[in-house]
C-alpha positions as CSV (number, residue, x, y, z in Angstrom):
1,M,119.3,76.0,116.7
2,D,119.1,75.6,120.9
3,L,116.1,73.5,122.2
4,L,114.2,76.2,123.2
5,H,114.1,77.4,119.8
6,I,113.1,73.7,118.6
7,F,110.0,73.7,120.9
8,A,108.8,77.1,120.0
9,L,108.9,76.1,116.5
10,A,107.4,73.0,117.1
11,A,104.6,74.2,119.5
12,V,103.8,76.9,117.0
13,Q,103.8,74.7,114.1
14,G,101.4,72.1,115.6
15,V,99.1,74.8,117.2
16,T,98.9,76.6,113.7
17,E,98.7,74.0,111.7
18,F,95.1,72.6,112.8
19,L,93.4,75.8,113.6
20,P,92.1,78.2,111.1
21,V,94.4,80.9,111.5
22,G,97.3,80.3,108.8
23,A,99.9,78.6,110.0
24,E,102.8,79.9,107.2
25,A,102.0,83.7,108.8
26,H,103.1,82.5,112.1
27,L,106.1,80.3,110.9
28,A,107.5,83.8,108.9
29,L,107.1,85.9,111.7
30,L,108.8,83.1,114.0
31,A,111.4,82.4,111.3
32,R,112.4,86.2,111.5
33,V,113.4,86.0,115.0
34,L,115.1,82.5,115.3
35,P,119.0,82.5,114.9
36,A,119.4,80.1,112.3
37,P,117.1,77.9,110.0
38,L,116.3,74.4,111.2
39,D,118.1,71.7,109.6
40,P,115.8,70.2,106.6
41,G,115.5,66.8,108.5
42,V,113.9,68.3,111.4
43,V,111.9,70.0,109.5
44,L,110.6,67.2,107.9
45,L,110.2,65.3,111.5
46,L,108.1,68.4,112.6
47,N,105.8,68.0,109.9
48,L,105.5,64.2,110.4
49,G,104.5,65.0,113.8
50,T,101.9,67.2,112.9
51,V,100.0,64.6,110.7
52,L,100.5,61.8,112.8
53,A,98.6,63.8,115.4
54,A,95.7,64.3,113.1
55,A,96.1,60.4,111.9
56,A,96.0,59.5,115.6
57,Y,93.0,62.1,116.6
58,F,91.1,60.6,114.0
59,R,92.0,56.8,114.1
60,S,88.7,55.6,114.3
61,E,87.8,57.4,110.9
62,M,91.1,56.2,109.6
63,M,90.3,52.8,110.1
64,Q,86.5,53.0,108.8
65,A,88.1,54.5,105.1
66,L,90.6,51.4,105.4
67,V,87.9,49.0,105.9
68,G,85.9,50.9,103.2
69,G,88.6,50.5,100.9
70,Y,88.8,46.9,101.2
71,H,84.7,47.0,100.9
72,L,85.5,48.4,97.6
73,S,87.9,45.8,96.2
74,V,85.4,43.1,97.1
75,G,82.6,45.3,95.5
76,R,80.6,45.6,98.6
77,N,78.6,49.0,99.0
78,S,78.9,50.6,102.3
79,E,79.1,53.5,104.2
80,N,83.1,53.1,105.1
81,A,83.0,52.4,101.2
82,R,81.6,55.4,100.7
83,L,83.5,57.5,103.1
84,A,86.7,56.2,101.3
85,V,85.5,57.3,98.0
86,R,84.9,60.5,99.3
87,L,88.5,61.0,100.8
88,F,89.9,59.2,97.8
89,V,88.5,61.9,95.5
90,G,89.6,64.6,97.9
91,W,93.1,63.6,97.6
92,V,93.4,63.2,93.8
93,P,93.3,66.9,93.5
94,A,95.7,67.9,96.3
95,I,98.1,65.0,95.4
96,A,98.3,66.3,91.9
97,A,99.0,70.3,93.1
98,G,101.8,68.6,95.2
99,I,103.7,66.9,92.4
100,A,103.5,70.1,90.5
101,L,104.5,72.1,93.2
102,L,107.6,70.0,93.7
103,L,107.7,70.3,89.7
104,L,107.5,73.8,89.2
105,G,107.4,75.3,92.6
106,R,109.4,78.8,93.6
107,Q,110.7,80.4,96.9
108,I,109.2,83.5,97.9
109,G,111.3,85.3,99.8
110,G,111.7,88.5,102.1
111,E,109.5,91.4,102.6
112,M,107.3,89.9,99.2
113,T,106.5,86.8,101.3
114,L,105.5,89.0,104.4
115,L,103.5,91.3,102.1
116,W,101.6,88.5,100.2
117,L,101.1,86.4,103.6
118,G,99.7,90.0,105.0
119,W,97.0,90.1,102.3
120,T,96.1,86.5,102.0
121,M,95.7,86.6,106.1
122,V,93.1,89.3,105.6
123,G,91.4,88.2,102.4
124,F,90.7,84.5,103.7
125,G,90.1,85.7,107.0
126,L,87.1,87.5,105.6
127,L,86.2,84.9,103.3
128,V,86.1,82.7,106.3
129,F,84.0,84.8,108.2
130,V,81.5,85.3,105.6
131,A,81.3,81.9,104.5
132,D,80.7,80.5,108.6
133,R,77.9,83.3,108.8
134,L,75.9,82.1,105.3
135,G,76.7,78.4,105.3
136,M,73.9,76.3,106.5
137,R,74.5,73.4,109.5
138,L,72.4,70.8,108.0
139,R,74.7,68.3,105.6
140,R,77.0,65.7,107.2
141,I,80.0,64.2,105.9
142,E,77.5,61.3,104.8
143,H,75.6,63.5,102.9
144,M,78.6,64.4,101.0
145,S,78.5,63.8,96.9
146,G,81.6,62.6,95.1
147,A,81.3,66.0,93.1
148,T,81.3,67.8,96.5
149,A,84.5,66.0,97.5
150,L,86.3,66.6,94.4
151,V,85.7,70.5,95.0
152,I,87.0,70.0,98.5
153,G,90.0,68.5,97.1
154,I,90.7,71.3,94.8
155,A,89.9,73.7,97.6
156,Q,92.9,72.0,99.6
157,A,95.0,71.9,96.5
158,I,94.5,76.2,96.3
159,A,95.6,76.1,99.9
160,L,98.9,75.7,98.9
161,V,99.3,79.2,98.2
162,P,101.5,80.8,101.0
163,G,98.8,82.6,103.6
164,T,95.9,80.8,103.1
165,G,96.1,77.7,105.3
166,R,94.6,74.5,104.2
167,I,92.2,74.0,107.0
168,G,91.0,77.2,107.0
169,V,90.2,77.2,103.2
170,T,89.1,73.4,103.3
171,M,86.2,74.1,106.2
172,T,85.3,77.4,104.3
173,A,84.5,75.2,100.8
174,L,82.9,72.8,103.3
175,R,80.9,75.5,105.1
176,L,80.0,76.9,101.5
177,F,78.5,73.5,100.8
178,G,76.5,73.9,104.3
179,F,78.2,71.3,105.9
180,E,77.9,71.6,110.0
181,R,81.1,72.9,111.5
182,A,82.6,70.0,113.5
183,D,82.2,67.9,110.3
184,A,83.9,70.6,108.2
185,A,86.5,70.4,110.4
186,R,86.5,66.6,110.7
187,F,86.8,65.9,106.6
188,A,89.1,68.9,106.1
189,L,91.4,67.0,108.8
190,L,90.9,63.9,107.6
191,I,91.5,65.0,103.7
192,G,94.9,66.3,104.6
193,V,96.6,62.9,106.3
194,V,97.4,61.2,103.1
195,P,98.7,64.1,100.7
196,V,100.8,65.4,103.6
197,L,102.0,62.0,104.5
198,A,102.8,61.4,100.6
199,L,104.6,64.6,100.4
200,T,106.8,64.1,103.6
201,G,108.0,60.6,102.4
202,W,108.6,61.9,99.0
203,N,111.1,64.6,101.0
204,S,112.2,61.8,103.1
205,W,113.2,60.3,100.2
206,L,114.9,63.1,98.3
207,L,116.7,64.1,101.4
208,S,118.4,60.4,101.9
209,R,119.0,60.3,98.4
210,A,121.0,63.8,98.6
211,G,123.1,62.4,102.1
212,E,121.4,65.2,103.9
213,W,119.0,63.4,106.5
214,H,120.5,65.0,109.8
215,G,117.1,65.1,112.1
216,G,118.5,63.1,114.8
217,Y,117.6,64.3,118.6
218,D,116.7,67.5,117.6
219,G,114.2,66.1,114.9
220,L,112.8,63.6,117.5
221,I,112.1,66.3,120.0
222,A,110.3,68.7,117.1
223,A,108.3,65.5,116.2
224,A,107.3,64.7,119.6
225,V,106.3,68.4,120.5
226,S,104.7,68.9,117.5
227,F,102.7,66.0,117.9
228,V,101.4,66.8,121.3
229,A,100.8,70.3,120.2
230,S,98.6,69.3,117.3
231,Y,96.6,66.7,119.2
232,V,95.5,69.4,121.8
233,A,94.5,71.7,119.0
234,I,92.4,69.3,116.9
235,A,90.8,68.5,120.5
236,F,90.6,72.2,121.2
237,L,88.8,72.9,117.6
238,M,86.6,70.3,117.7
239,Q,85.4,70.7,120.9
240,W,84.8,74.4,120.6
241,L,82.9,74.0,117.2
242,R,80.2,71.9,118.9
243,R,78.8,75.2,119.8
244,G,80.9,77.9,118.5
245,S,81.6,79.6,115.2
246,L,84.8,80.3,113.2
247,A,84.4,84.1,113.9
248,P,87.0,84.5,116.6
249,F,89.4,82.5,114.2
250,A,88.5,84.7,111.0
251,L,89.1,88.2,113.1
252,Y,92.5,86.7,114.7
253,R,93.6,86.1,110.9
254,V,92.5,90.1,109.8
255,I,94.1,91.4,112.9
256,L,97.4,89.5,112.4
257,G,97.3,90.1,108.5
258,A,96.5,93.6,109.1
259,G,99.5,93.8,111.6
260,I,102.2,92.2,109.2
261,L,100.8,94.7,106.4
262,Y,101.5,97.5,108.9
263,V,105.1,96.2,109.5
264,V,105.7,95.9,105.7
265,Y,104.2,99.5,104.8
266,T,106.3,101.5,107.7
């Protein structure tokens, strides 16, 4: 695969991964026009670039969580410690679901994939719109209970279903709980960092063990492009949500999903 295709895939992955528009559908459509599949090592580094962008953008919150973990270890109650608890509780369902997926997961390919992605894009696009319209804007992350964090973690686990979109599903759940849009996006992005890093590390170990680690120069380019695209997408989303709603993203999902269904059924 030439550099142009790697740039295109990395840019699409980086932008759609952190906007509530359904990354899987975009990547599935792009895969249909690319000349050849990417090397697994390149894909892994591409995903690593996206998650490192989230960690870099929210480096302050990540540091607060680390400090909070230390506070918990010495029995100190602080806001940082409570943030660490919320994130940890939210990580558990996603990591457990990821392990289950690794053990039991199956690939769904061909037209079935596009059919499923089309319906999930439309369905969850409508859900995002309704949740954003009905959700209050009163609560912040500081108001989140452990039980709520657990439910959000379960929502993130549900987002492993192709076409749903991790950010979209997690933000939808947070909006239904009445969290402000910007805080919903912040927590949705934060809660995904560790599970994705864990999955990336596991896949890296599997590739190395099988002798299939061939990321090389292409992988480094993919990681760099996806990092930049992801960082820009996160910055845009956080800026947009200070005053804007999720309606444009929901509408885009519905239109794209309807387009996919039209292609599948005709």
